[in-house]
Every structure is written in structure tokens, then in C-alpha cells.
N, C-alpha and C positions, 0 to 999 in steps of 0.2 A: 400467364404461365404456359399457354398453348404453344407458342414458338419454342420456349425452353424445352417443353416435352418433346416436340418433333425433332429438335436438334439432338437431344439425348438419345432418342430412339435410333436416329440415323447413325450417330457416331459409335454407339456401343453395339449396334447391329453389324456395322462394318468391322469393328474390332473383334466381334465374336468369330468372324471368318478367319481372322489372322491369329486368334488365340487357340485354334485347334491344335492338338498334339501332332508332331511330325510323324510319329509312329503310332498307329492305332493298335490297341491291345487285341490280342487274339481271343480273349475270353471276356465275358461280361464282368464289369467291375461292380463290386459291392459298394454300399453307401460309404463305408469307412474309407475304402480305397480311393473313391472318387473325391471325397472331401479332404484332399491332401494339398500340400503347398504346390505340387506340380500342376494342379488344375485350378489354382486360385484365380488366375486371370479369367478363365472361362466362367467360373462361378460368379465373380464380380460382374462380368458382362451380362449374365442372365439376370442377376438381381437388379442391376441398374436399368435394363430394358423394361423390367416390370415396374420399377419406380417411375421412370420417365413416361411409361405408358399411362400410369395413373395421372401424372401431371398433364398429360395430353387430353385424356378423355373426360376426366371429372369436370374441369372448367367448361368444356364444350357442352356437357349435359346440363350444367348449371345455366349456361347461356341459353340453351333451348328452352328451359323452364322460365327463365327471366324474361325473354323477349317474345314468348308465345302469348297470344291473347288468352285470358283465363278460360273463356268458353270453348276454345279450340285446343287447349293444352293436351288433353288426353288423346285426341286424334293425332296431334303432332308427335307425341311420344310413341304412340302405337305405330305410326308410319315410319318413324326413325328406327324402331326395333325391327320392323319388317325388312327395311333396307339393310340393317346390320346383319340380320340372319341370312339374307340372300348373298351378301358379299362374303360372309363366312363360308357358305357352301362353295361359292366361286373360288375362294382362296384355297379351300381343301382340294378342289379339282385341279387348280394350278400346281399345288404342292405334289399331288399324286402324279401328275403328268411329268413334272420336272424330275422327281425322284426315280420314276420308272424309266426316264430317258438317260439315266446315268449320272445325274447331278447329285452331289453330296448334300447332306443337311446343312453344312456350313455354307455352301454355295447358295442354297435356298435362302438362308438368312441374309446373305450379302445382297441378293437380288431384291428381297423385300425392303431392305434398308435403303437401297438406291431408289426404288419406286416411291418409298415414303418421302424422300427428299424432293423428288420431282412433284409429287402431289402437294407437298407443303408449300413449295414455291408457287404453284398454281393457285392454291387457296389464298395465300397472302397477296397475290396479285388481284384477286377478286375482292378480298376483304383486307385492305392494307392496314386497317385499324389494329388488328392483332399484332402485326409485326411492329408498327409504329409505337404502340403502347409498351411493347416488350423492350424495344430499344431505348425508349425514354426511361423506363424503370431501371434498366441495366446501367444506363449512363449516370443517372442521378445517384443511385445507391453505390456506384463505384467511386464517385467523386466525393460524396458527402455521407456522413453518418446522420441519417434522418430520424428524428423523434417526432411522433405525432400524438395528438390528443384531441378527442372529440369527433373523430371521423364518423363514428356511428350516429352522430346527430344529423348528418346529411341524409335527406329522405332517399329511400331505396328506389322510389319511382316518383314520377310527377315533376313538374317544372319548379325551378328555384333559381334565384340569382345569388351567386357567390361574390362577395366583395372582400378585397384583400389589400393590404399595404403593398407598395411597389418598391422593392429594394434593389433588385438586380435584373440582368437581362435574361436570367434563367428561371424567374419566378413561375412562369406558366408551366415550364417543364417539370418543376418540383411538384406543383399542385397536381399536374396530370399523372405523375408517377406515384402519387399517394392516394388520390381519390379513386375508389373502385369503379364508379360510374364514369362513362365518357363525359368530358367537359368541353363545352364550346367556349373558347376564349375570345374576348374582344381586345384587339391589340392595334397599336398604331401601324399604319400602312407601311412605314419605312422598316419597321421590325418584321412585319409580316412578309415583306418582299426580300428579306435577306437570303442569299444563296444557301443551299443545303437545308437550312432550317425551314425554308418555305415548303419543302416536302412534308415536314412534320406538321406544320400549321395547316396546310391544305388537307392532309389526311385526317386531321382532327377537326376539320370543318370550322376552323377559326374564322372570326369575323373581322375584316379589315375596317379600320375607322380612321378618320382624319378630323383635324380641328375645323371649326366653322369657317375660319379665314384661310384655311388651306384648300379645302375641297368640300364645298357645302353639299354637293350632290352625293359624294361618298359618305358624308356624315348622315344624310337622310336615309341612304340605302342601308347603312349599318344599323340604324334604329329599326328599320323595317325587318331586317334579317334577324335581329335580336327578338323582336316580337313574334316572328314566325317560328323561331327555334323554341321559344317558351310555349307557344301554342301547340307545338309538337311534343311537349312534355320533356324537353331537354334541360340539362343544367347549363347555365350561362355564367361565366366568370368575368368580372370586370375589375379593373384597378381604378377606383374613382379619383385617385390623385391626378391621373392623366399623364404623369411623367415619373421617371425614376427620381428617387431622393438623391440630392447632391451633397447632403451633409449627415445622413443617417437618421434624420428626424422626418416624420411624415409631413407631406404637403397637405394643404387643405383639400378635402373631398369636394369634387365638383357636383353639380346637380344633375348630371346625366343619369345617375341611378334613380332619381326621383321621376325623371321623364319615362324611364323604362317601366317603372311600377305603375305610373299613371295610365300608361297604355295597356298594361297587362298586370293585373293585381295578383302577384305571386309572392310566396314567402321569400325572405332574404336571409342568407346565412353569412354572418360576419366571420372572417378568418384573419389570422395573423401569421406572417413569416418571421422567424427569429434567427439571429446569428449570421445573416448573409452580408451585413454591412462589413466591408473590409475584405471580402472575397475577391477573386480575380474578375468576377462578373459584375461587381458593383462599381460605382463612380468615385470611390475613395481615391484621392490623389496621393498614392504612396508608390514605392518601388514595385514594379510589376512582378519581379521574382519573389519578393516578400509576400505579395498578395496571392501568387500561385501556391507558395508554400503554406500560407495560412489557410487558403481555401481548400486544399486537398485533404479529404477525409475529416474536415472540420465538422463539428456537431452543430446541426441546425434543427430548427423546430417548425412544425406547422400545427397551429392550434385553431380549432373550430369552436365558435361560440354557440349560444342558444339561438334557435330560430326566431326571427322577427316577423311578425305579421305585416302585410303590406300597408295596412292603415296606420301602423305605428312607425314605419320606416321613414327616415329623412337622412339627408347627407350628413348633417351635423351629428345626429344621434348615432348613426352607423360609425362615424369616425371615433366617437367616444368609446363605442364597444370595441373597435379594433385596437384602440390605444390601450385599453385594459388587457386585452388578450396578448399584446406584445410582451407584457411583463408577467404573464401567467407562467408558472413553473411546469415544465414538461419532464416528468420522471423518465429515467432511462429504462 
């Protein structure tokens, strides 16, 4: 939501400049006079600046609390408050200087909106995860009507392996757009290297993998990277089928998930994607225009099952769990 908030702050801050009346009143307006249709655009801009400001700052404060070490959190929040106070004083000095130099209040808002856009671009260049996750969320929810169930079962912190059926080329994007925590996906190197999408995968720290007979060194490196990610407390998502379904039914789960758990005993979360077979991004052999029509704004589901302890997890058992979840009803 942070990029969404920064975009709204910039757009409505700039629009506030253009919404000022052409002729300024000679007397002070009362509340009733100000709340008139004549000033509706100005009022909407002010309200939406406040709304998008909330979308901008609240997730950032939540992120500070989520990613701070518990023993350091109070100091981090205190330091953040000190920096905020200093910058508020600085902004007051800038405002006083501009207004005393002949700039109008509307021009002050215009300058702040432009500076906000510059700072936002700089922040997203440092932390591209924000912008990438926003674009994925926007893309997926624009194309599909996504229904979810059981997302609260995914641990809020600590490592876990997510296993899911593999139906379409956008499965990873759908999961990334629904799961609140950042997810590191394990994907075939040919998909990982696709133009444009490679930016998304690299930003999300996806792990490229190959088959044993394709590139044994890359396969070994992939398992090492997965183990390192789990050791760092990350969520790692794999598609144990190893390939997209070609007929809508699940392929047999391979034993790679067992290898991962043997190396690092972490809980496993079975998940299932529903309604993607037949969309433009699946392998169903039908007319491409029909698939595009059927896929756009179609209703799809993501269901998360109960956590499986590492000692109980096997490829066969996890496939049974995912099979049950595919038929689970997700209410609108």
C-alpha cells in the first residue's frame, strides 16, 4: 500500500494547486460558504491527501515494528520519532521561507507534491520490494477476482515451506499478491529468465532451479539457496509438480520438498490455486481469444491448509492435502 499512498499524495497534492479558485475572496469565508459546490474539488483534494497519507505512513510504521528486533524495537521507534520531529521542524522552516518569499500556499503544496514524488522514486530504487509487490498486487487484482481462504494460517514470522499446485504461468504472481509476507519462489530457470518478469523475480529474490539432467550445478545451488533462505527465517514457495499441468489435473509431486525438509526441518504449508485452468496463462489448448475473455476478471481462489510439521511431511501426503484443498469451497 505504500506506493499507492505515495502516488495518491503526489497526484492530489498537484491537483490541489490547480483546484484553487481563480478569484480569491476579499473576506474570510465561513464554514458554510466554504463547504459549497464551488470548492468541492478543493475539499476532495484535501480529504484524499489525508486518506493517502494514512495509506503511506501506517504500513511503514507497521513495517518498522515487524522488522525490528524485539529487544531494539523501542529504540528504533524512538529514533524514528526523533527524525520525524526534526523533519517536521525543517518543513516548517521551508514553508515559512517560501511563504515569506511570495509563494502562495497552493504553490507550497505543489512543491511538496513534486518533492514527494522524487523521494518516493529514490526510496523504491533502494527498496524495490515495495514497488514490485504493489505492481504485482495491482496486476493480479486487475485481471482476476481473487478469493482467499486460510491466509491467516501462514506464520507471521519464522521459516516455512509453501507447497502449491502449478496451473498457470502466473501462479507465483498470484501467491505473491495475496500473501502478506514476502515469499521467495523456486522456479524453473527458463521462466526465471523471461524478459520483464525477470525484474519481478530478481526483486522478489526468487531462486532459479534446473532439472538434474539440465544443469546439476544449478540444481545443487538452488537447494543451497533454499536452505540459506529458510535459515534466515524466510517463506519459500515451491511447486512440487515441477511443471505446469497440461490437462488441468495435478502431476505427481516430486521428492524435492522432502530433500528441503531433510536439510532444514521447518513446517510446511499446503496451498491450492483454483479456477486458473482455461485462463490465458494456462496450457489449455483452446482459442486464445476465448481464453483471454474467460481469464479476464474471472473468479479464482487461493486456499491455505493447516500447517504440517516437518516430521509428518512427505511428497505423497502433501499432494493428498493439496488435492483436498483444490475442492475446498471459498466463499465470496
